[in-house]
C-alpha positions in Angstrom: 0.0 0.0 0.0 1.3 3.5 -0.9 2.0 6.0 2.0 1.6 9.7 1.9 3.4 12.0 4.2 1.6 15.2 4.5 -0.4 17.9 6.4 -4.0 17.9 5.8 -4.2 21.7 6.0 -1.6 22.1 3.2 -3.2 22.6 -0.2 -0.3 20.8 -1.9 -0.9 17.7 0.3 -4.7 18.1 -0.1 -4.3 17.8 -3.9 -2.9 14.3 -3.4 -5.6 13.4 -0.8 -8.4 14.6 -3.1 -7.2 12.8 -6.2 -6.7 9.5 -4.2 -10.3 9.9 -3.0 -11.7 10.5 -6.4 -9.7 7.5 -7.8 -10.5 5.4 -4.8 -6.8 4.7 -4.2 -6.2 2.9 -0.8 -3.4 4.5 1.0 -1.8 5.2 4.4 -1.6 8.8 5.5 1.3 9.8 7.9 0.7 13.2 9.4 3.8 15.6 9.3 3.5 18.7 11.4 5.2 21.4 9.4 4.8 24.1 12.0 6.5 22.0 14.7 9.5 21.5 12.3 9.1 17.9 11.6 10.2 18.3 8.0 13.5 19.6 9.2 14.5 16.4 11.0 17.3 14.2 9.7 14.7 11.3 9.5 12.5 13.3 7.1 15.4 14.5 5.0 16.1 10.9 4.2 12.6 10.8 2.6 12.9 14.2 0.9 16.2 16.1 0.9 14.2 19.2 0.1 12.4 18.8 3.4 9.0 19.5 2.0 5.7 17.7 1.8 3.8 15.9 0.4 5.9 12.9 -0.1 4.6 9.7 -1.8 6.2 6.3 -0.9 5.4 3.6 -3.3 5.1 -0.2 -2.4 8.5 -0.7 -3.9 9.9 1.9 -1.5 10.5 4.5 -4.3 9.9 8.0 -3.2 8.1 10.6 -5.2 8.0 14.3 -4.2 6.4 17.6 -5.5 2.6 17.6 -5.5 2.0 18.0 -9.2 4.5 15.3 -10.0 2.6 13.0 -7.7 -0.7 13.9 -9.3 0.7 13.1 -12.8 2.0 9.8 -11.5 -1.3 8.8 -9.8 -3.6 10.0 -12.7 -1.7 8.2 -15.5 -4.0 5.9 -17.3 -7.2 7.5 -15.7 -9.7 10.0 -16.9 -7.9 12.7 -14.9 -5.1 12.5 -17.4 -6.1 13.2 -21.0 -5.2 10.9 -23.8 -3.7 13.4 -26.3 -0.3 14.9 -25.9 -1.5 18.4 -26.5 -4.2 18.1 -23.8 -1.7 16.6 -21.4 0.5 19.7 -22.2 -2.4 21.9 -21.4 -2.7 20.3 -18.0 1.0 20.9 -17.4 0.5 24.4 -18.5 -2.0 25.0 -15.8 0.1 23.2 -13.2 3.0 25.4 -13.9 0.6 28.4 -13.7 -0.5 27.1 -10.3 3.1 26.8 -9.0 4.4 30.1 -10.4 1.5 32.5 -10.7 -1.1 31.2 -8.2 0.3 29.5 -5.2 3.1 32.1 -4.5 0.4 34.6 -3.8 -2.8 32.9 -2.7 -1.2 30.1 -0.8 1.4 32.4 0.9 -1.2 34.9 1.9 -3.3 32.1 3.4 -0.2 30.9 5.4 0.5 34.3 6.8 -3.1 34.9 7.9 -4.2 31.4 8.9 -1.1 29.8 10.2 0.8 32.8 11.5 -2.1 35.0 12.6 -1.2 37.9 10.3 1.6 39.4 12.5 2.3 43.0 12.0 5.8 42.3 10.7 4.3 40.3 7.9 1.4 42.5 7.0 3.2 44.4 4.2 4.1 41.0 2.7 0.5 39.8 3.0 -0.9 42.9 1.4 1.6 42.7 -1.5 0.3 39.2 -2.2 -3.2 40.4 -2.9 -2.5 41.9 -6.4 -0.8 38.8 -7.7 -3.5 36.6 -6.2 -6.3 38.5 -7.9 -4.4 38.5 -11.2 -4.3 34.7 -11.0 -7.9 34.4 -10.2 -8.8 36.7 -13.1 -7.0 34.3 -15.5 -8.9 31.4 -14.2 -12.2 33.3 -14.2 -11.7 34.2 -17.9 -11.0 30.5 -18.9 -13.9 29.2 -16.8 -16.3 31.7 -18.1 -16.4 29.7 -21.4 -15.6 26.2 -20.0 -16.7 24.0 -17.2 -13.2 22.7 -16.6 -9.6 24.0 -17.2 -8.8 21.4 -19.9 -11.4 19.7 -22.1 -14.9 18.8 -21.0 -14.1 16.7 -17.9 -12.2 17.3 -14.8 -8.3 16.7 -14.9 -5.5 17.1 -12.5 -5.2 20.6 -13.7 -8.5 21.2 -11.9 -7.3 19.3 -8.8 -4.1 21.4 -8.7 -5.9 24.7 -8.9 -8.9 23.8 -6.7 -6.8 23.1 -3.7 -5.7 26.6 -2.8 -8.4 28.4 -4.8 -11.4 27.1 -2.8 -9.8 28.3 0.4 -8.5 31.6 -1.1 -10.8 33.5 1.3 -8.5 32.3 4.1 -5.8 34.5 2.5 -8.1 37.5 2.2 -9.3 36.9 -1.4 -13.0 37.5 -1.8 -14.4 35.1 -4.4 -17.7 36.9 -4.7 -16.7 38.7 -7.9 -15.6 35.4 -9.6 -18.9 33.8 -10.5 -17.3 31.3 -12.9 -14.7 30.2 -10.4 -17.5 29.7 -7.7 -19.5 27.6 -10.2 -16.4 25.5 -11.0 -15.7 24.9 -7.3 -19.2 23.6 -6.9 -18.6 21.2 -9.9 -15.5 19.8 -8.2 -17.2 19.4 -4.9 -20.0 17.5 -6.6 -17.7 14.9 -8.1 -18.2 11.3 -6.8 -15.7 10.4 -4.1 -15.0 14.1 -3.3 -13.5 14.7 0.2 -13.1 18.1 1.9 -9.9 19.6 3.1 -9.2 18.5 6.7 -10.2 20.9 9.5 -7.0 20.0 11.4 -3.6 19.1 10.1 -3.9 15.2 10.3 
């Protein structure tokens, strides 16, 4: 049985949890508390030298890191990974967008506000993330105004990647009320058979 090392409140870990639920993949979940510094231990470094979660450990003992790489591995041969090479490239296009244009703003703002409690010394950083976050949301809104999903006519791991932090963007100060198409897309993801919500605690 595969094992996932992760924190249930992390959007990157939740991506993996959600896809596994949608695909009904049996797995063991090992909670890693990032706030207490568990990823900084030597034991964890043997799993991932980059000391980040999530980490996927296969039956063979092989280790796979980086959330979107894990999604691509788990989705191979399923409906969440398109058949055509161009469509798969479109999926990667959105996953790179998520890591470089979306997460650095929305996820970081959420971390500062929810995990750190918006300390005064981080307020300027938090406020600076708002512009970039809304820019990313506007890109998604434009796409979803004309499509039910980000790639093709069915959900793919592109949607899973972007859903994770988008649906909790309000926790980083991003009001989704102006983004009607994103809100409708969120509702479609949450209606998928097997859907599981993000944990209310880290485990």
